[in-house]
C-alpha positions in Angstrom: 15.3 -34.8 5.7 12.0 -33.4 6.9 13.8 -31.4 9.6 16.2 -29.9 7.0 13.2 -28.9 4.8 11.4 -27.3 7.8 14.5 -25.4 8.9 15.2 -24.3 5.3 11.6 -23.1 4.8 11.5 -21.1 8.1 15.0 -19.6 7.4 13.9 -18.2 4.1 10.3 -17.3 5.1 11.6 -15.4 8.2 14.3 -13.7 6.1 11.9 -12.7 3.4 9.5 -10.9 5.8 12.4 -9.3 7.6 13.8 -8.0 4.3 10.5 -7.3 2.4 8.5 -5.9 5.3 10.7 -4.7 8.1 13.6 -3.5 6.0 12.3 -2.3 2.6 8.9 -1.2 3.8 9.1 0.0 7.4 12.6 1.4 7.3 13.1 2.5 3.7 9.5 2.7 2.3 10.4 1.6 -1.2 6.8 0.6 -1.9 3.3 1.2 -0.6 0.4 -1.2 0.1 -3.1 -1.0 1.4 -3.8 -1.0 5.2 -5.4 -4.4 4.8 -2.3 -5.8 3.1 -0.1 -4.2 5.7 -2.0 -5.9 8.5 -1.8 -9.2 6.7 1.9 -8.8 6.4 2.2 -8.0 10.1 0.6 -11.4 10.8 2.6 -13.3 8.3 5.8 -11.8 9.7 4.8 -13.0 13.2 4.0 -16.5 11.8 7.3 -16.7 9.9 9.6 -15.2 12.5 8.0 -17.1 15.4 9.8 -16.6 18.7 12.2 -14.0 17.2 9.5 -11.7 16.0 10.6 -8.1 15.4 8.2 -5.1 15.4 8.2 -2.9 12.3 8.3 0.1 14.6 11.4 -0.9 16.5 13.2 -2.4 13.5 12.4 0.5 11.2 13.7 3.2 13.6 16.8 1.3 14.6 17.7 0.6 11.0 17.3 4.3 10.1 19.6 5.1 12.9 22.1 2.6 11.6 22.2 4.4 8.2 22.4 7.8 9.8 25.2 6.9 12.2 27.0 4.0 10.4 30.3 2.9 12.1 30.1 5.7 14.7 29.4 5.4 18.4 25.8 6.2 17.8 25.4 3.2 15.4 23.1 0.6 17.1 25.3 -2.2 15.7 28.8 -1.7 14.4 31.9 -4.0 14.5 33.9 -0.8 14.7 32.7 0.0 18.2 31.7 -3.4 19.6 34.5 -5.8 20.5 32.6 -9.0 19.8 29.7 -10.3 17.8 27.8 -11.0 21.1 28.5 -7.6 22.5 27.1 -6.0 19.4 23.9 -8.0 19.4 23.3 -7.5 23.1 23.6 -3.7 22.5 21.3 -4.0 19.5 18.7 -5.9 21.6 18.8 -3.2 24.3 18.4 -0.4 21.9 15.6 -2.2 20.1 13.7 -2.7 23.4 14.3 0.9 24.5 12.8 2.1 21.2 9.8 -0.2 21.4 9.1 0.7 25.1 9.6 4.4 24.5 12.5 4.5 27.0 14.6 6.8 24.8 13.8 9.9 22.9 13.9 9.3 19.1 14.3 12.2 16.6 11.2 12.7 14.5 13.1 12.0 11.3 13.5 8.4 12.4 9.8 7.9 13.2 8.2 9.5 10.1 5.6 7.2 8.5 6.9 4.1 10.4 4.1 1.5 10.3 2.9 0.5 13.7 0.1 -1.8 15.0 0.5 -1.4 18.7 -1.9 -4.0 19.9 -0.6 -6.7 17.6 3.0 -5.9 18.5 2.2 -6.2 22.2 0.8 -9.6 21.5 3.3 -10.8 18.9 6.3 -9.6 20.9 5.0 -10.9 24.3 6.6 -13.6 26.4 3.5 -15.8 25.9 3.7 -15.6 22.1 7.4 -16.4 22.1 6.8 -19.4 24.5 4.0 -20.6 22.2 6.4 -20.7 19.2 9.2 -22.3 21.2 6.9 -25.1 22.3 5.5 -25.5 18.8 9.0 -25.8 17.2 10.1 -28.2 19.9 7.1 -30.5 19.3 7.7 -30.4 15.6 11.3 -31.5 16.2 10.2 -34.2 18.5 7.9 -35.5 15.8 10.3 -35.1 12.8 13.9 -35.7 14.0 15.5 -38.9 13.1 19.0 -38.4 14.6 20.5 -36.5 17.6 22.4 -33.9 15.6 19.2 -32.5 14.1 18.3 -31.1 17.5 21.3 -28.7 17.2 19.3 -26.9 14.6 16.5 -26.1 17.0 18.2 -23.0 18.7 18.6 -21.6 15.2 14.9 -21.4 14.8 14.5 -19.8 18.2 17.0 -17.0 17.2 16.3 -16.7 13.5 15.9 -12.9 13.3 19.0 -12.1 15.4 21.1 -14.6 13.4 20.0 -12.8 10.2 21.1 -9.5 11.8 24.5 -10.9 12.8 25.3 -12.1 9.3 24.6 -8.7 7.8 25.5 -6.2 10.6 28.7 -8.0 11.7 30.1 -10.1 8.8 28.7 -7.6 6.2 30.9 -4.9 7.7 34.1 -7.1 7.9 34.2 -9.6 5.0 33.4 -9.4 1.3 33.9 -7.1 -1.7 32.9 -3.5 -2.5 31.4 -2.0 -5.6 31.3 1.5 -4.2 33.5 3.6 -2.1 31.5 4.8 0.9 32.2 6.5 4.2 31.5 3.2 6.1 32.8 -0.4 6.1 29.8 -2.0 4.4 30.6 -4.9 2.1 28.9 -7.3 -0.3 29.2 -10.8 1.3 28.5 -12.9 -1.8 28.7 -12.6 -5.5 25.4 -14.4 -5.7 23.4 -14.0 -2.5 22.1 -17.6 -2.1 21.9 -17.2 1.7 20.3 -13.8 2.5 17.9 -13.2 -0.5 19.6 -9.9 -1.5 20.4 -8.6 2.0 24.1 -9.6 1.7 24.6 -6.9 -1.0 25.2 -4.6 1.9 27.7 -2.2 0.2 25.3 -1.7 -2.7 22.5 -1.0 -0.2 24.6 1.5 1.8 25.5 3.4 -1.4 21.9 3.5 -2.6 19.8 3.1 0.5 16.5 4.1 -1.2 16.7 1.5 -4.0 14.3 -1.4 -3.9 16.8 -3.6 -5.7 19.9 -4.3 -3.6 21.7 -6.2 -6.4 22.0 -5.5 -10.1 25.4 -3.8 -10.2 26.8 -6.9 -11.9 24.9 -9.6 -13.7 25.5 -12.2 -10.9 24.1 -9.9 -8.2 20.6 -11.3 -8.2 18.3 -9.9 -5.4 15.7 -12.6 -4.9 13.6 -10.5 -2.6 13.4 -7.8 -5.2 12.3 -10.3 -7.8 9.4 -11.3 -5.6 8.6 -7.7 -5.0 8.4 -7.1 -8.7 5.9 -10.0 -9.0 3.8 -8.6 -6.1 3.9 -5.2 -7.8 2.8 -6.7 -11.1 -0.2 -8.4 -9.5 -1.2 -5.4 -7.5 -0.4 -6.5 -4.0 2.2 -3.7 -3.5 3.1 -0.6 -5.5 6.8 0.0 -6.0 7.8 3.6 -5.9 9.3 4.8 -9.1 12.0 6.7 -7.1 12.9 3.4 -5.5 13.3 1.7 -8.8 15.3 4.5 -10.5 17.3 5.6 -7.4 
């Protein structure tokens, strides 16, 4: 039971910071926050994503490219142009690393106002940092596991961020329903997004990419990440942009 609680906590903690910080802040800038809060959020993202830490710079640029080139050959991740799930994610990994390491030229429109903390990213994305988290998670499993099958969950923790990406960028373009006709294959995976905290309302998001709330088209489309963002806004941690609320 303890292992399931640990995995569940890390699943949603990692997912929250990917959605809240990397996606809705770095890529779409639906809210603002102080530089101190931003740096604290960088650190919390590292703690919660562990060995699969993604930089706001690399993620933000790549996600903007995804919206600009959805379902075309220039899309960093598209089931339309990648034959298998694994091929898509390998391509995504390579593009992400090329962006982070400045191996490719990126148009200025994709880099505008992207948050970056170079020294911290070098540390958090380093091999040493990833090995530290792998060892930490393995020791936790050694202490908490009560049966053999629970060890099968350990690789999930190692690859948490890529798994989140696969669910949305592969399955969210193949399965589900649509509220809006768009020029791409984006779909909403679930009526109530219990698994991805609002990220699975992918069709809604592609139709209104600047909205802070990915749900809300129907009463059952509850975006949990947005509800937390409203709370953080109300207590003054972040400031939601009016344009992102009304978009």
